C-alpha positions in Angstrom: 100.2 9.1 141.3 99.1 10.7 144.6 97.1 8.6 146.9 93.5 9.5 147.8 93.5 10.5 151.5 90.7 8.8 153.6 89.2 9.8 156.9 87.2 7.2 158.7 84.5 8.0 161.2 83.8 5.2 163.6 86.6 2.8 164.9 84.4 -0.2 165.7 84.4 -3.4 163.8 83.3 -2.0 160.5 85.6 1.0 160.6 88.5 -1.4 161.4 87.6 -3.5 158.5 87.8 -0.4 156.2 91.2 0.3 157.5 92.3 -3.3 156.9 91.0 -3.4 153.4 92.6 0.0 152.5 96.0 -1.1 153.9 96.0 -4.6 152.3 93.9 -4.3 149.1 93.8 -0.7 147.8 97.2 0.9 147.3 95.5 4.0 145.8 94.1 4.9 149.2 95.8 6.1 152.4 94.1 6.2 155.8 95.1 9.7 157.2 92.6 10.2 160.0 90.2 8.3 162.3 87.5 9.8 164.5 85.4 8.3 167.2 83.4 10.0 170.1 84.5 7.0 172.4 87.9 8.1 173.5 88.9 4.7 174.9 88.0 2.9 171.6 89.8 5.6 169.6 93.0 5.1 171.5 92.8 1.3 171.9 91.4 0.0 168.6 94.1 1.5 166.3 96.8 0.0 168.5 95.2 -3.4 168.8 94.5 -3.6 165.0 97.8 -2.0 163.9 96.3 1.0 162.2 98.7 3.0 160.0 100.0 6.2 161.6 97.2 8.7 161.3 95.6 11.7 163.0 92.9 10.8 165.8 89.9 13.0 166.4 87.2 12.6 169.1 84.8 14.9 167.2 83.5 14.5 163.6 83.5 18.3 163.2 87.2 18.5 164.2 88.1 15.9 161.5 86.0 17.6 158.9 87.5 21.0 159.7 91.0 19.7 159.5 90.8 19.3 155.8 93.4 16.6 155.7 91.1 14.0 154.0 89.9 13.9 150.5 87.1 11.5 151.2 85.3 10.3 154.3 84.1 6.7 155.2 81.3 6.6 157.7 80.9 3.5 159.9 79.2 4.9 162.9 75.9 3.6 164.4 73.2 3.5 161.8 71.1 6.0 163.8 73.8 8.7 163.2 74.3 8.0 159.6 72.0 10.8 158.2 73.4 13.5 160.5 77.1 12.5 159.8 76.6 12.1 156.0 74.8 15.4 155.6 77.5 17.1 157.7 80.3 15.5 155.5 78.7 16.5 152.3 78.0 20.1 153.5 81.6 20.4 154.5 82.6 19.5 150.9 83.4 15.8 151.2 82.5 12.9 149.0 81.3 10.0 151.4 81.2 6.2 151.5 78.7 4.9 154.0 78.5 1.5 155.6 75.2 -0.3 155.2 72.4 0.5 155.8 72.3 4.0 154.6 69.6 5.2 157.0 66.8 4.0 159.4 63.8 5.5 157.8 62.7 7.2 154.6 62.9 10.7 156.0 66.6 10.2 156.8 67.2 8.8 153.3 65.5 11.9 151.9 67.8 14.2 154.0 70.8 12.4 152.6 69.8 12.4 149.0 68.8 16.1 149.3 72.3 17.1 150.7 73.9 15.1 147.9 71.8 17.0 145.3 72.4 20.4 147.0 76.2 19.9 147.5 76.8 17.9 144.3 78.9 15.5 146.5 78.6 11.8 145.8 77.7 9.4 148.6 78.1 5.6 148.2 76.9 2.8 150.3 78.7 -0.5 150.7 78.5 -4.0 152.1 81.8 -4.6 153.7 81.1 -7.7 155.7 82.9 -9.9 153.1 86.2 -8.6 154.8 85.1 -9.4 158.3 87.4 -12.2 159.6 84.4 -14.3 160.7 83.0 -14.3 157.2 86.3 -14.9 155.6 86.7 -18.0 157.8 83.1 -19.2 157.1 83.8 -18.7 153.4 87.0 -20.8 153.7 85.2 -23.6 155.6 82.4 -23.8 152.9 85.0 -23.8 150.0 87.0 -26.5 151.7 83.8 -28.7 152.0 84.2 -29.1 155.7 80.5 -28.8 156.4 79.0 -30.3 153.2 76.7 -28.4 150.9 75.2 -25.1 152.2 71.6 -24.9 151.4 70.8 -21.6 153.2 72.4 -18.9 155.2 71.7 -15.6 156.9 73.9 -12.9 158.5 
């Protein structure tokens, strides 16, 4: 069975957690490209976090025009989600977006309208459970190191 090829836009902490989950937990997916407008981060983060070999793009448009991915995962700054998601769907991609989807109702409407118009699916996820800090916190709680947890926020 062929793997689904994934392009990830944003190489910050969230984008990196997507890569790690795909590599370690979802054998049906393959990261084939990453994009980030911050050239230094684009070059250093994949090396530091041992990304799989993949294409690197400094432009969202260049990644989308390359047609090497089947689906796009968006983990950019929240203020850019609407613009990036709409662009991805208009280029023919299904998209997965890190939370939150948008920063206001107008952006949410733009995203939903693009999904209706292009018939592309957009998903939103909460991926903090794969963040190393949250994994460690969960382990500490499960091991009873801090007693009973009564409340928490992230």
